[in-house]
OpenMM code with the backbone's topology and positions (N, CA, C; nanometers):
from openmm import Vec3, app, unit

residues = "MET LYS ASP ALA PRO ILE HIS ASN ASN PRO ASN LEU LYS GLN LEU ARG THR SER LEU ARG ASN ASP ALA THR PRO ALA GLU ARG LYS LEU TRP MET LEU LEU LYS GLN SER GLN LEU GLY PHE CYS LYS PHE ARG ARG GLN HIS SER VAL GLY ARG TYR ILE VAL ASP PHE TYR CYS PRO SER GLU ARG LEU ALA ILE GLU LEU ASP GLY ASP SER HIS PHE THR ASP GLU ALA ARG GLU TYR ASP ARG GLU ARG THR ALA PHE LEU ASN ALA LEU ASN ILE ARG VAL LEU ARG PHE HIS ASN THR ASP VAL TYR GLU ASN LEU ALA ALA VAL CYS GLU LYS ILE LEU HIS GLU LEU LYS THR THR THR PRO SER PRO SER".split()
positions = [
    Vec3(2.7387, -1.2030, -0.6050),
    Vec3(2.6309, -1.1903, -0.4783),
    Vec3(2.5095, -1.2078, -0.5407),
    Vec3(2.4597, -1.2477, -0.4109),
    Vec3(2.2873, -1.2696, -0.5113),
    Vec3(2.1530, -1.1679, -0.4630),
    Vec3(2.0941, -1.0967, -0.5887),
    Vec3(1.9793, -0.9884, -0.5844),
    Vec3(1.9089, -1.0113, -0.4715),
    Vec3(1.8574, -0.8995, -0.4011),
    Vec3(1.7605, -0.9278, -0.2894),
    Vec3(1.6408, -0.9484, -0.3432),
    Vec3(1.5632, -1.0157, -0.3052),
    Vec3(1.4459, -1.0220, -0.2938),
    Vec3(1.3511, -0.9559, -0.3419),
    Vec3(1.2430, -0.9208, -0.4475),
    Vec3(1.1655, -0.7788, -0.4736),
    Vec3(1.0403, -0.7912, -0.3898),
    Vec3(0.9895, -0.9056, -0.2763),
    Vec3(0.9366, -0.8481, -0.1632),
    Vec3(0.9917, -0.8757, -0.0792),
    Vec3(0.9711, -0.7393, 0.0321),
    Vec3(0.9957, -0.7814, 0.1678),
    Vec3(1.1884, -0.8348, 0.1750),
    Vec3(1.2164, -0.7267, 0.0983),
    Vec3(1.4156, -0.7109, 0.1293),
    Vec3(1.4504, -0.7571, 0.2654),
    Vec3(1.5367, -0.8016, 0.3447),
    Vec3(1.5814, -0.8207, 0.4514),
    Vec3(1.6395, -0.6834, 0.4575),
    Vec3(1.6897, -0.6407, 0.3958),
    Vec3(1.7544, -0.5066, 0.4078),
    Vec3(1.6588, -0.4118, 0.4380),
    Vec3(1.5444, -0.4083, 0.4515),
    Vec3(1.4565, -0.2890, 0.4822),
    Vec3(1.3686, -0.3614, 0.5902),
    Vec3(1.3894, -0.4681, 0.6806),
    Vec3(1.3155, -0.5274, 0.7491),
    Vec3(1.2886, -0.4425, 0.8789),
    Vec3(1.4244, -0.3855, 0.9036),
    Vec3(1.3923, -0.2783, 1.0547),
    Vec3(1.3091, -0.1448, 1.0078),
    Vec3(1.3324, -0.0839, 0.8811),
    Vec3(1.2578, 0.0174, 0.8382),
    Vec3(1.1160, -0.0228, 0.8569),
    Vec3(1.0717, -0.1131, 0.7850),
    Vec3(0.9413, -0.1895, 0.7996),
    Vec3(0.8607, -0.2113, 0.8968),
    Vec3(0.9680, -0.2478, 1.0063),
    Vec3(0.9016, -0.2896, 1.1585),
    Vec3(0.8728, -0.1355, 1.2138),
    Vec3(0.9842, -0.0503, 1.2059),
    Vec3(0.9639, 0.0950, 1.2524),
    Vec3(0.8195, 0.1686, 1.2126),
    Vec3(0.8178, 0.1314, 1.0938),
    Vec3(0.7027, 0.1938, 1.0375),
    Vec3(0.5482, 0.1248, 1.0744),
    Vec3(0.5558, -0.0049, 1.1224),
    Vec3(0.4399, -0.0599, 1.1789),
    Vec3(0.4077, 0.0009, 1.3102),
    Vec3(0.5461, 0.0018, 1.3931),
    Vec3(0.5508, 0.0413, 1.5218),
    Vec3(0.5224, 0.1608, 1.5231),
    Vec3(0.5078, 0.2630, 1.4537),
    Vec3(0.4985, 0.4306, 1.4169),
    Vec3(0.3797, 0.4411, 1.3581),
    Vec3(0.2772, 0.3758, 1.3153),
    Vec3(0.1834, 0.4023, 1.1980),
    Vec3(0.1048, 0.5330, 1.2391),
    Vec3(0.0356, 0.5906, 1.1331),
    Vec3(-0.0093, 0.7233, 1.1861),
    Vec3(-0.1489, 0.6568, 1.2227),
    Vec3(-0.2124, 0.7757, 1.2380),
    Vec3(-0.3663, 0.7030, 1.3161),
    Vec3(-0.4339, 0.6898, 1.1702),
    Vec3(-0.4429, 0.7444, 1.0718),
    Vec3(-0.4653, 0.6573, 0.9564),
    Vec3(-0.4701, 0.5499, 0.9100),
    Vec3(-0.3679, 0.5072, 0.9355),
    Vec3(-0.2862, 0.3429, 0.8731),
    Vec3(-0.3449, 0.2669, 1.0261),
    Vec3(-0.3372, 0.3084, 1.1463),
    Vec3(-0.4322, 0.2148, 1.2561),
    Vec3(-0.5298, 0.1966, 1.2137),
    Vec3(-0.6226, 0.2984, 1.1487),
    Vec3(-0.7515, 0.2828, 1.1556),
    Vec3(-0.8152, 0.2469, 1.0206),
    Vec3(-0.7165, 0.1844, 0.9295),
    Vec3(-0.7616, 0.1571, 0.7760),
    Vec3(-0.7189, -0.0022, 0.8465),
    Vec3(-0.5945, -0.0201, 0.8940),
    Vec3(-0.5497, -0.1494, 0.9137),
    Vec3(-0.6704, -0.2528, 1.0027),
    Vec3(-0.7369, -0.1472, 1.1228),
    Vec3(-0.8229, -0.2232, 1.1722),
    Vec3(-0.9404, -0.3051, 1.1093),
    Vec3(-0.9525, -0.2415, 0.9670),
    Vec3(-1.0687, -0.3001, 0.8824),
    Vec3(-1.0181, -0.4218, 0.8052),
    Vec3(-0.8194, -0.3849, 0.7217),
    Vec3(-0.7800, -0.4639, 0.6710),
    Vec3(-0.7202, -0.6074, 0.7299),
    Vec3(-0.6631, -0.5864, 0.8386),
    Vec3(-0.6236, -0.7260, 0.9040),
    Vec3(-0.7109, -0.8234, 0.9015),
    Vec3(-0.6676, -0.9713, 0.9322),
    Vec3(-0.7365, -1.0599, 0.9247),
    Vec3(-0.8490, -1.0915, 0.8185),
    Vec3(-0.7969, -1.0322, 0.7072),
    Vec3(-0.9192, -1.0564, 0.5861),
    Vec3(-1.0444, -1.0604, 0.5898),
    Vec3(-1.0568, -0.9207, 0.7109),
    Vec3(-1.1934, -0.8731, 0.7163),
    Vec3(-1.2470, -0.8260, 0.5798),
    Vec3(-1.1894, -0.7444, 0.5140),
    Vec3(-1.2689, -0.6743, 0.3959),
    Vec3(-1.1940, -0.7383, 0.2622),
    Vec3(-1.3034, -0.8198, 0.2212),
    Vec3(-1.3252, -0.8852, 0.0751),
    Vec3(-1.2681, -0.9790, 0.0631),
    Vec3(-1.2708, -1.0727, 0.2611),
    Vec3(-1.1439, -1.1424, 0.2267),
    Vec3(-0.9988, -1.2068, 0.1878),
    Vec3(-0.9584, -1.0946, 0.1635),
    Vec3(-0.8463, -1.0597, 0.1223),
    Vec3(-0.7305, -1.0820, 0.2332),
    Vec3(-0.6622, -1.1388, 0.2184),
    Vec3(-0.4889, -1.0755, 0.2878),
    Vec3(-0.4533, -0.9610, 0.2886),
    Vec3(-0.4501, -0.8963, 0.3486),
    Vec3(-0.3512, -0.7715, 0.3959),
    Vec3(-0.2206, -0.7806, 0.4238),
    Vec3(-0.1115, -0.6885, 0.3806),
    Vec3(0.0040, -0.7182, 0.5057),
    Vec3(0.0514, -0.5754, 0.5326),
    Vec3(0.1057, -0.5179, 0.5907),
    Vec3(0.1138, -0.3498, 0.5890),
    Vec3(0.2675, -0.3591, 0.6112),
    Vec3(0.2983, -0.2351, 0.5671),
    Vec3(0.4442, -0.2195, 0.5441),
    Vec3(0.5100, -0.3294, 0.4509),
    Vec3(0.4715, -0.3368, 0.3857),
    Vec3(0.5342, -0.4270, 0.2914),
    Vec3(0.6347, -0.4150, 0.2105),
    Vec3(0.7261, -0.4127, 0.1473),
    Vec3(0.8496, -0.3847, 0.0875),
    Vec3(0.8328, -0.4513, -0.0491),
    Vec3(0.8754, -0.3853, -0.1513),
    Vec3(0.8787, -0.4244, -0.3158),
    Vec3(0.9499, -0.3764, -0.3940),
    Vec3(1.0831, -0.3983, -0.4096),
    Vec3(1.1823, -0.3488, -0.4619),
    Vec3(1.2576, -0.2702, -0.3546),
    Vec3(1.2858, -0.1291, -0.3786),
    Vec3(1.3271, -0.0724, -0.2766),
    Vec3(1.2321, 0.0255, -0.2019),
    Vec3(1.0656, 0.0469, -0.2690),
    Vec3(0.9904, 0.1182, -0.1677),
    Vec3(0.9199, 0.0132, -0.0945),
    Vec3(0.8519, 0.0590, 0.0288),
    Vec3(0.7834, 0.0150, 0.1187),
    Vec3(0.6239, 0.1026, 0.1023),
    Vec3(0.5452, -0.0073, 0.0870),
    Vec3(0.4128, 0.0437, 0.0731),
    Vec3(0.3321, 0.0248, 0.2126),
    Vec3(0.2318, 0.0906, 0.2164),
    Vec3(0.1581, 0.1056, 0.3503),
    Vec3(0.0792, -0.0538, 0.3877),
    Vec3(-0.0190, -0.1145, 0.2757),
    Vec3(-0.0860, -0.1922, 0.2869),
    Vec3(-0.0635, -0.2878, 0.1377),
    Vec3(-0.0615, -0.4275, 0.1377),
    Vec3(-0.0627, -0.4883, 0.0163),
    Vec3(-0.1155, -0.6481, 0.0143),
    Vec3(-0.1875, -0.6317, -0.0727),
    Vec3(-0.2726, -0.7905, -0.1025),
    Vec3(-0.2025, -0.8369, -0.2280),
    Vec3(-0.1157, -0.9564, -0.1911),
    Vec3(-0.0521, -1.0201, -0.2625),
    Vec3(-0.1128, -1.1034, -0.3646),
    Vec3(-0.2671, -1.1634, -0.3224),
    Vec3(-0.3310, -1.2419, -0.4079),
    Vec3(-0.4014, -1.1166, -0.5233),
    Vec3(-0.4344, -1.0226, -0.5100),
    Vec3(-0.4904, -0.9384, -0.5499),
    Vec3(-0.3800, -0.8493, -0.6730),
    Vec3(-0.2473, -0.8203, -0.6125),
    Vec3(-0.1347, -0.7290, -0.6448),
    Vec3(-0.2048, -0.6261, -0.6333),
    Vec3(-0.2454, -0.5549, -0.5063),
    Vec3(-0.2696, -0.4408, -0.5073),
    Vec3(-0.2271, -0.3878, -0.4082),
    Vec3(-0.1581, -0.2688, -0.4074),
    Vec3(-0.1018, -0.1929, -0.3133),
    Vec3(-0.2139, -0.0360, -0.2539),
    Vec3(-0.2101, -0.0424, -0.1342),
    Vec3(-0.3015, 0.0725, -0.0580),
    Vec3(-0.1924, 0.1725, 0.0148),
    Vec3(-0.1724, 0.3144, -0.0548),
    Vec3(-0.1021, 0.4136, -0.0005),
    Vec3(-0.2167, 0.5355, 0.0923),
    Vec3(-0.1656, 0.5656, 0.1947),
    Vec3(-0.2313, 0.6658, 0.2701),
    Vec3(-0.1551, 0.8100, 0.2475),
    Vec3(-0.2026, 0.9093, 0.2414),
    Vec3(-0.1257, 0.9956, 0.1991),
    Vec3(-0.1680, 1.1169, 0.2820),
    Vec3(-0.0556, 1.1830, 0.3809),
    Vec3(-0.0201, 1.2682, 0.4887),
    Vec3(0.0254, 1.3625, 0.3898),
    Vec3(0.0199, 1.4774, 0.4951),
    Vec3(0.0650, 1.6089, 0.4382),
    Vec3(0.2284, 1.5980, 0.3537),
    Vec3(0.2873, 1.5368, 0.4174),
    Vec3(0.4310, 1.4952, 0.3759),
    Vec3(0.4214, 1.4626, 0.2014),
    Vec3(0.2832, 1.4423, 0.1442),
    Vec3(0.3408, 1.3767, 0.0513),
    Vec3(0.2959, 1.4728, -0.0901),
    Vec3(0.2688, 1.6318, -0.0034),
    Vec3(0.2228, 1.7485, -0.1163),
    Vec3(0.3075, 1.8051, -0.1379),
    Vec3(0.4282, 1.8033, -0.1474),
    Vec3(0.5329, 1.8861, -0.1696),
    Vec3(0.5716, 1.8138, -0.3343),
    Vec3(0.6412, 1.9171, -0.4462),
    Vec3(0.6746, 1.8836, -0.5976),
    Vec3(0.7390, 1.7272, -0.5400),
    Vec3(0.8764, 1.7337, -0.4512),
    Vec3(0.9325, 1.6282, -0.4163),
    Vec3(0.8618, 1.4893, -0.3887),
    Vec3(0.7872, 1.5026, -0.3133),
    Vec3(0.7311, 1.3797, -0.2848),
    Vec3(0.5966, 1.3328, -0.3485),
    Vec3(0.5379, 1.4441, -0.4656),
    Vec3(0.4687, 1.3675, -0.5551),
    Vec3(0.5511, 1.3231, -0.6789),
    Vec3(0.6551, 1.3594, -0.6953),
    Vec3(0.7756, 1.2894, -0.8045),
    Vec3(0.8183, 1.1251, -0.7560),
    Vec3(0.8226, 1.1254, -0.6368),
    Vec3(0.8511, 1.0234, -0.5514),
    Vec3(0.7357, 0.8825, -0.5829),
    Vec3(0.6151, 0.9343, -0.5409),
    Vec3(0.5222, 0.8853, -0.5479),
    Vec3(0.4975, 0.8748, -0.6865),
    Vec3(0.5150, 0.9033, -0.7867),
    Vec3(0.4510, 0.8868, -0.9072),
    Vec3(0.5727, 0.7658, -0.9785),
    Vec3(0.7099, 0.7789, -0.9483),
    Vec3(0.8284, 0.6837, -0.9481),
    Vec3(0.7744, 0.5495, -0.9092),
    Vec3(0.7206, 0.5523, -0.7328),
    Vec3(0.7001, 0.4672, -0.7233),
    Vec3(0.5770, 0.3961, -0.7877),
    Vec3(0.4886, 0.4486, -0.8006),
    Vec3(0.3639, 0.4106, -0.8751),
    Vec3(0.4250, 0.3377, -1.0165),
    Vec3(0.4936, 0.4226, -1.0564),
    Vec3(0.5098, 0.3653, -1.2505),
    Vec3(0.6290, 0.2156, -1.1908),
    Vec3(0.6777, 0.2429, -1.1163),
    Vec3(0.7609, 0.1018, -1.0572),
    Vec3(0.6726, -0.0284, -1.0400),
    Vec3(0.5626, 0.0010, -0.9196),
    Vec3(0.4728, -0.1441, -0.8703),
    Vec3(0.3554, -0.1559, -0.9961),
    Vec3(0.3487, -0.0379, -1.0673),
    Vec3(0.2526, -0.0934, -1.2169),
    Vec3(0.3309, -0.1814, -1.2781),
    Vec3(0.4777, -0.1410, -1.3260),
    Vec3(0.5544, -0.2735, -1.4426),
    Vec3(0.5406, -0.3786, -1.4069),
    Vec3(0.5558, -0.3597, -1.2099),
    Vec3(0.5491, -0.5265, -1.1559),
    Vec3(0.3595, -0.5789, -1.1507),
    Vec3(0.2853, -0.5062, -1.2705),
    Vec3(0.1375, -0.5670, -1.2302),
    Vec3(0.0850, -0.5340, -1.0976),
    Vec3(0.1721, -0.4477, -1.0451),
    Vec3(0.0424, -0.3905, -0.9159),
    Vec3(-0.0099, -0.2928, -0.9259),
    Vec3(-0.1581, -0.2757, -0.8739),
    Vec3(-0.2119, -0.1499, -0.8641),
    Vec3(-0.1920, -0.0771, -0.7664),
    Vec3(-0.1973, 0.0340, -0.8026),
    Vec3(-0.2001, 0.1350, -0.6545),
    Vec3(-0.3200, 0.1772, -0.6297),
    Vec3(-0.3664, 0.1747, -0.5014),
    Vec3(-0.4915, 0.2813, -0.4604),
    Vec3(-0.4395, 0.4045, -0.4064),
    Vec3(-0.4745, 0.5464, -0.3891),
    Vec3(-0.4214, 0.6229, -0.3116),
    Vec3(-0.5547, 0.6961, -0.2110),
    Vec3(-0.5047, 0.7430, -0.1172),
    Vec3(-0.6291, 0.7989, -0.0438),
    Vec3(-0.5451, 0.9002, 0.0769),
    Vec3(-0.6249, 1.0172, 0.0368),
    Vec3(-0.5465, 1.1189, 0.1395),
    Vec3(-0.6147, 1.0509, 0.2862),
    Vec3(-0.4984, 1.0888, 0.4037),
    Vec3(-0.5583, 1.0564, 0.5678),
    Vec3(-0.7104, 1.0775, 0.5599),
    Vec3(-0.7502, 1.1935, 0.5345),
    Vec3(-0.8677, 1.2468, 0.5789),
    Vec3(-0.9585, 1.1841, 0.5248),
    Vec3(-0.9566, 1.1226, 0.4212),
    Vec3(-1.0377, 1.0067, 0.3523),
    Vec3(-1.0670, 0.9568, 0.4332),
    Vec3(-0.9535, 0.8675, 0.4921),
    Vec3(-0.9890, 0.7625, 0.5842),
    Vec3(-1.0310, 0.8129, 0.7240),
    Vec3(-1.0301, 0.9407, 0.7490),
    Vec3(-1.1084, 0.9528, 0.9000),
    Vec3(-1.2728, 1.0417, 0.8998),
    Vec3(-1.2560, 1.0942, 0.7292),
    Vec3(-1.3878, 1.1508, 0.6890),
    Vec3(-1.5180, 1.0491, 0.6563),
    Vec3(-1.4240, 0.9846, 0.5666),
    Vec3(-1.5372, 0.9265, 0.4814),
    Vec3(-1.4843, 0.7616, 0.4837),
    Vec3(-1.4588, 0.7043, 0.5892),
    Vec3(-1.4157, 0.5549, 0.5769),
    Vec3(-1.4765, 0.4498, 0.4650),
    Vec3(-1.5831, 0.4877, 0.4793),
    Vec3(-1.7268, 0.3983, 0.4033),
    Vec3(-1.6716, 0.3863, 0.2765),
    Vec3(-1.6778, 0.5540, 0.2319),
    Vec3(-1.5860, 0.5205, 0.0654),
    Vec3(-1.4793, 0.4815, 0.0419),
    Vec3(-1.3910, 0.4867, 0.1297),
    Vec3(-1.2299, 0.3915, 0.1374),
    Vec3(-1.2619, 0.2963, 0.0915),
    Vec3(-1.3331, 0.2049, 0.1712),
    Vec3(-1.3444, 0.0837, 0.1881),
    Vec3(-1.4510, 0.0321, 0.0826),
    Vec3(-1.5265, 0.0885, 0.0159),
    Vec3(-1.6088, 0.0908, -0.1097),
    Vec3(-1.5205, 0.0767, -0.2354),
    Vec3(-1.4250, 0.1660, -0.2054),
    Vec3(-1.3364, 0.1970, -0.2939),
    Vec3(-1.2294, 0.0817, -0.3194),
    Vec3(-1.1962, -0.0035, -0.1954),
    Vec3(-1.0869, -0.0955, -0.2109),
    Vec3(-1.1625, -0.2324, -0.2419),
    Vec3(-1.2976, -0.2392, -0.2091),
    Vec3(-1.3832, -0.3673, -0.2374),
    Vec3(-1.3861, -0.3554, -0.3680),
    Vec3(-1.3956, -0.2745, -0.4377),
    Vec3(-1.4483, -0.2485, -0.5890),
    Vec3(-1.2956, -0.2799, -0.6517),
    Vec3(-1.1988, -0.2344, -0.6251),
    Vec3(-1.0751, -0.3043, -0.7062),
    Vec3(-1.0505, -0.4485, -0.6409),
    Vec3(-1.0703, -0.4773, -0.5302),
    Vec3(-1.1056, -0.6265, -0.5298),
    Vec3(-1.1421, -0.7103, -0.5959),
    Vec3(-1.2234, -0.6673, -0.6490),
    Vec3(-1.3307, -0.7360, -0.7567),
    Vec3(-1.3104, -0.7112, -0.9182),
    Vec3(-1.1841, -0.6229, -0.9116),
    Vec3(-1.1395, -0.5752, -1.0413),
    Vec3(-1.0480, -0.6883, -1.0504),
    Vec3(-1.0780, -0.7715, -1.2265),
    Vec3(-0.9374, -0.8517, -1.2427),
    Vec3(-0.8039, -0.7635, -1.2474),
    Vec3(-0.7132, -0.8125, -1.1907),
    Vec3(-0.5969, -0.7723, -1.2275),
    Vec3(-0.5432, -0.8080, -1.3665),
    Vec3(-0.5054, -0.6737, -1.4288),
    Vec3(-0.4590, -0.6827, -1.5469),
    Vec3(-0.3510, -0.7775, -1.5894),
    Vec3(-0.3170, -0.8556, -1.6882),
    Vec3(-0.1829, -0.9384, -1.7443),
    Vec3(-0.0835, -0.8847, -1.7922),
    Vec3(0.0349, -0.9047, -1.7355),
    Vec3(0.1264, -0.8228, -1.7875),
    Vec3(0.1729, -0.7845, -1.9194),
    Vec3(0.2312, -0.6789, -1.9701),
    Vec3(0.2194, -0.6597, -2.1303),
    Vec3(0.3289, -0.7184, -2.1609),
] * unit.nanometer
topology = app.Topology()
chain = topology.addChain("A")
for resn in residues:
    res = topology.addResidue(resn, chain)
    for name in ("N", "CA", "C"):
        topology.addAtom(name, app.Element.getBySymbol(name[0]), res)
C-alpha cells in the first residue's frame, strides 16, 4: 500500500473543502488580502493539508503556514494539539505564524506587516 502524500492528502479533501466553504469571518477577511498573490507577491493556499493536519493558509514557496485562532483554541487540549501541530510542521521546515481572530478584526495592518516580515525572512535550512 502506498503512503498518502504529505501535502494535500486526498483523504482530507472533503474536510478541506468543507473548511473553505465554512471559513470564519476572520479567515475570509485575511484571505481577501492573501489570495491572488496580493500580499508580498507570494501565492497562498487556504485550508492546505500537511500530513494529518490542515493549516488555514500556506505559502509553499516560503514554507510559511498562517493559523488564525478563535475561542476554540484556548483550551488546554487545543493548546497541546496546536503545539504538536507546530512541532510537526517545524520538523518539515515549515514556519508557523499564529494570530488571534481579534488581531485580524482590530489590527489587520499589523497582521499583514508581520506576514510580510516573515515572507522576507529566509527560511532556515533543515537540520
